C-alpha positions in Angstrom: 0.0 0.0 0.0 1.3 3.4 -0.9 2.0 5.8 1.9 -0.6 8.5 2.7 1.8 11.2 1.7 1.8 10.1 -1.9 -0.2 12.4 -4.1 -2.1 10.8 -7.0 -3.0 12.9 -10.0 -6.8 13.0 -10.6 -6.4 11.6 -14.1 -4.7 8.5 -12.6 -7.6 7.7 -10.3 -9.9 4.8 -11.2 -12.7 5.9 -13.5 -15.3 4.8 -10.9 -13.7 7.0 -8.3 -13.5 10.0 -10.6 -17.2 9.6 -11.4 -18.1 9.6 -7.7 -16.1 12.8 -7.3 -17.9 14.5 -10.2 -21.3 13.3 -8.8 -20.5 14.8 -5.4 -19.7 18.1 -7.1 -23.1 18.0 -8.9 -25.0 17.5 -5.7 -23.3 20.5 -4.2 -24.3 22.9 -7.0 -27.0 25.4 -6.1 -30.0 26.1 -8.2 -29.1 28.8 -10.8 -31.5 31.5 -11.7 -32.0 32.1 -15.5 -33.4 35.5 -16.3 -35.6 35.4 -19.4 -36.3 38.6 -21.3 -38.6 38.9 -24.3 -37.0 40.5 -27.3 -38.7 43.1 -29.4 -40.5 41.7 -32.4 -38.7 43.4 -35.2 -39.5 40.6 -37.7 -41.4 37.4 -37.9 -38.3 35.4 -37.0 -38.0 37.3 -33.7 -41.7 36.8 -32.8 -42.0 35.2 -29.4 -38.3 35.0 -28.9 -36.6 35.2 -25.5 -33.1 36.1 -24.5 -31.8 34.2 -21.4 -29.1 35.6 -19.1 -27.3 32.9 -17.2 -23.9 31.4 -16.3 -22.9 28.0 -17.5 -22.2 25.7 -14.5 -18.4 25.3 -14.2 -18.6 21.5 -14.2 -19.9 21.6 -17.8 -16.6 23.4 -18.8 -14.0 21.6 -16.7 -13.3 18.7 -19.0 -14.9 16.1 -21.3 -15.4 13.7 -18.4 -17.2 16.2 -16.1 -19.3 17.4 -19.0 -20.5 13.8 -19.7 -21.5 13.4 -16.0 -23.2 16.8 -15.8 -25.3 16.1 -19.0 -27.3 13.6 -17.0 -28.9 16.5 -15.2 -28.3 19.5 -17.5 -29.5 19.6 -21.0 -29.5 22.2 -23.8 -32.9 24.0 -23.4 -34.8 27.0 -24.6 -33.3 26.8 -28.1 -33.9 29.8 -30.4 -32.3 31.2 -33.5 -30.4 34.4 -33.2 -31.4 36.2 -36.3 -32.4 33.5 -38.7 -31.8 29.8 -39.6 -28.8 28.2 -41.1 -25.1 27.9 -40.5 -24.5 31.6 -40.4 -27.1 32.0 -37.6 -26.6 29.2 -35.0 -29.2 28.5 -32.5 -28.8 29.6 -28.9 -29.5 27.4 -25.9 -29.2 27.3 -22.1 -27.8 24.5 -20.1 -30.7 24.0 -17.7 -31.6 21.5 -14.9 -35.4 21.4 -14.9 -35.5 19.7 -11.5 -33.6 22.4 -9.7 -33.0 25.6 -11.7 -35.3 28.6 -11.7 -36.5 30.7 -14.6 -37.0 34.4 -13.7 -39.2 36.6 -15.9 -40.7 40.1 -15.7 -44.4 40.2 -15.7 -44.3 42.5 -18.7 -42.7 39.8 -20.8 -45.5 37.2 -20.1 -47.5 38.1 -23.2 -46.3 35.2 -25.3 -45.5 31.5 -24.9 -42.1 30.7 -23.5 -40.1 27.9 -25.1 -40.5 24.6 -23.1 -42.8 26.2 -20.6 -44.5 22.9 -20.1 -41.3 21.5 -18.5 -40.5 24.4 -16.2 -41.0 23.5 -12.5 -39.6 26.6 -10.7 -40.5 30.1 -11.8 -40.0 33.6 -10.5 -42.1 36.5 -11.7 -41.2 40.1 -11.0 -43.9 42.7 -10.3 -46.9 40.5 -11.2 -49.1 42.5 -8.8 -49.4 46.1 -9.9 -47.5 48.3 -7.3 -50.3 50.9 -7.4 -53.0 48.5 -6.5 -54.3 47.8 -3.0 -55.1 44.3 -1.9 -58.1 45.0 0.3 -60.7 44.5 -2.4 -59.3 41.7 -4.4 -62.6 39.8 -4.3 -63.8 42.3 -7.0 -62.3 41.9 -10.4 -62.8 45.5 -11.2 -60.1 46.5 -8.7 -57.4 44.9 -10.8 -56.9 45.9 -14.4 -57.4 43.6 -17.3 -53.7 43.4 -18.0 -53.1 41.7 -14.6 -55.6 39.0 -15.3 -54.2 38.4 -18.7 -50.8 37.8 -17.2 -52.3 35.4 -14.7 -53.8 33.4 -17.6 -50.3 33.1 -19.1 -49.4 30.9 -16.1 -51.5 28.2 -17.7 -48.6 27.3 -20.0 -46.6 26.1 -17.0 -48.5 22.9 -16.6 -45.8 21.2 -14.4 -45.1 24.1 -12.2 -44.2 23.1 -8.7 -43.0 26.3 -7.1 -43.6 29.9 -8.0 -41.8 32.9 -6.4 -43.4 36.3 -6.8 -41.4 39.4 -6.2 -43.4 42.6 -5.7 -43.1 46.0 -4.1 -46.7 45.9 -2.8 -46.7 45.0 0.9 -49.8 46.4 2.4 -52.1 44.3 4.6 -49.3 42.0 5.7 -50.4 38.6 7.2 -54.0 39.1 6.0 -55.8 36.3 4.2 -57.0 37.2 0.7 -59.5 35.1 -1.3 -59.7 35.5 -5.1 -62.5 33.9 -7.1 -62.2 33.2 -10.8 -58.7 34.4 -10.9 -58.2 32.2 -13.9 -61.1 31.5 -16.2 -61.4 28.3 -18.2 -64.0 25.7 -19.1 -63.4 24.0 -15.8 -64.5 26.3 -12.9 -61.4 27.4 -11.1 -61.4 28.2 -7.4 -58.2 29.7 -6.1 -57.4 30.5 -2.5 -54.6 32.9 -2.0 -53.1 33.7 1.4 -51.4 37.0 1.7 -47.6 36.4 1.4 -46.5 39.9 2.5 -45.2 38.6 5.8 -41.9 40.5 5.7 -39.6 42.6 3.6 -35.9 43.0 3.2 -33.9 46.2 3.7 -34.6 47.3 0.1 -38.3 47.2 0.8 -39.1 44.4 -1.6 -41.5 41.8 -0.5 -40.7 38.1 -1.1 -43.2 35.3 -1.4 -43.1 31.6 -2.3 -46.0 29.6 -3.6 -46.1 25.8 -3.4 -48.5 24.1 -5.8 -50.3 21.2 -4.1 -52.2 19.9 -7.1 -51.6 19.6 -10.8 -51.8 22.9 -12.6 -53.1 21.2 -15.7 -56.6 22.4 -16.9 -56.7 25.0 -14.1 -57.9 22.5 -11.5 -58.7 23.4 -8.0 -55.6 24.8 -6.4 -54.3 25.6 -2.9 -51.4 27.8 -2.6 -49.1 27.7 0.4 -47.1 30.9 0.8 -43.9 31.3 2.8 -41.1 33.8 3.2 -38.8 32.5 0.6 -36.2 35.2 1.2 -35.8 34.0 4.8 -35.7 30.3 4.0 -39.0 29.8 5.8 -41.3 27.1 4.5 -44.6 26.3 6.1 -45.9 22.7 6.1 -48.7 21.8 3.7 -52.0 22.3 5.6 -54.7 19.6 5.5 -58.2 20.1 4.1 -60.2 22.7 6.1 -57.2 23.2 8.4 -56.4 26.8 9.3 -53.1 28.0 8.0 -50.6 29.6 10.4 -48.2 31.9 8.7 -44.5 32.0 9.9 -43.7 34.4 12.6 -41.9 37.4 11.3 -41.6 39.7 14.3 -37.9 39.4 14.2 -37.8 40.9 10.8 -38.3 44.4 12.2 -35.8 44.2 15.1 -33.2 46.2 13.2 -35.6 48.5 11.4 
């Protein structure tokens, strides 16, 4: 047996051991946030196109062996042509892990269908709720403009969505329960219960919320949304049927204010 002081080059290790090391590295990778921005439709080719801002995970660029192991989780996604089709205009794509990574999009860019939206499981939306709207009369559709409801209907394309993070600057009526009826209209009657997620804010006065989908989003079925303070790492357990929901305590948020 070789002494412990002997240093073995990584390339000289057995292939099985190298694969285990790469797999451990994959498990330690955090979810990356991919920001999607809709491009201006200057031509028919650019219609419905998105530009994605992201960083390629280093393990995909380390070597051929690490890339092979990483491709079990990451795959080229959201492919779109730059200006046209053909060799002179190669297609862009994003290395994306649908089980972990998060797509972030502005609410103003939700007017068209996003590529591979049916596979996205984690989504962030910025400013979905109009900042100039109050939340006290959400039971009445007239209090929210039509543009807001149209954006909500665009969520129907994410049929496998598991978690949705909404970032908004509206934080009135914190900790108050809000019920919204007919938020999404479809052939199947939709009943949505929303619990106010404005249970804290950071120093930059932005509210953070996290929505956990408890049932399949397909066909706009009956949904229950469980909100938590995502920015603080708080996650409430899923309530049972007809069980009152207790929001996380957030008194400590204002200790330093």
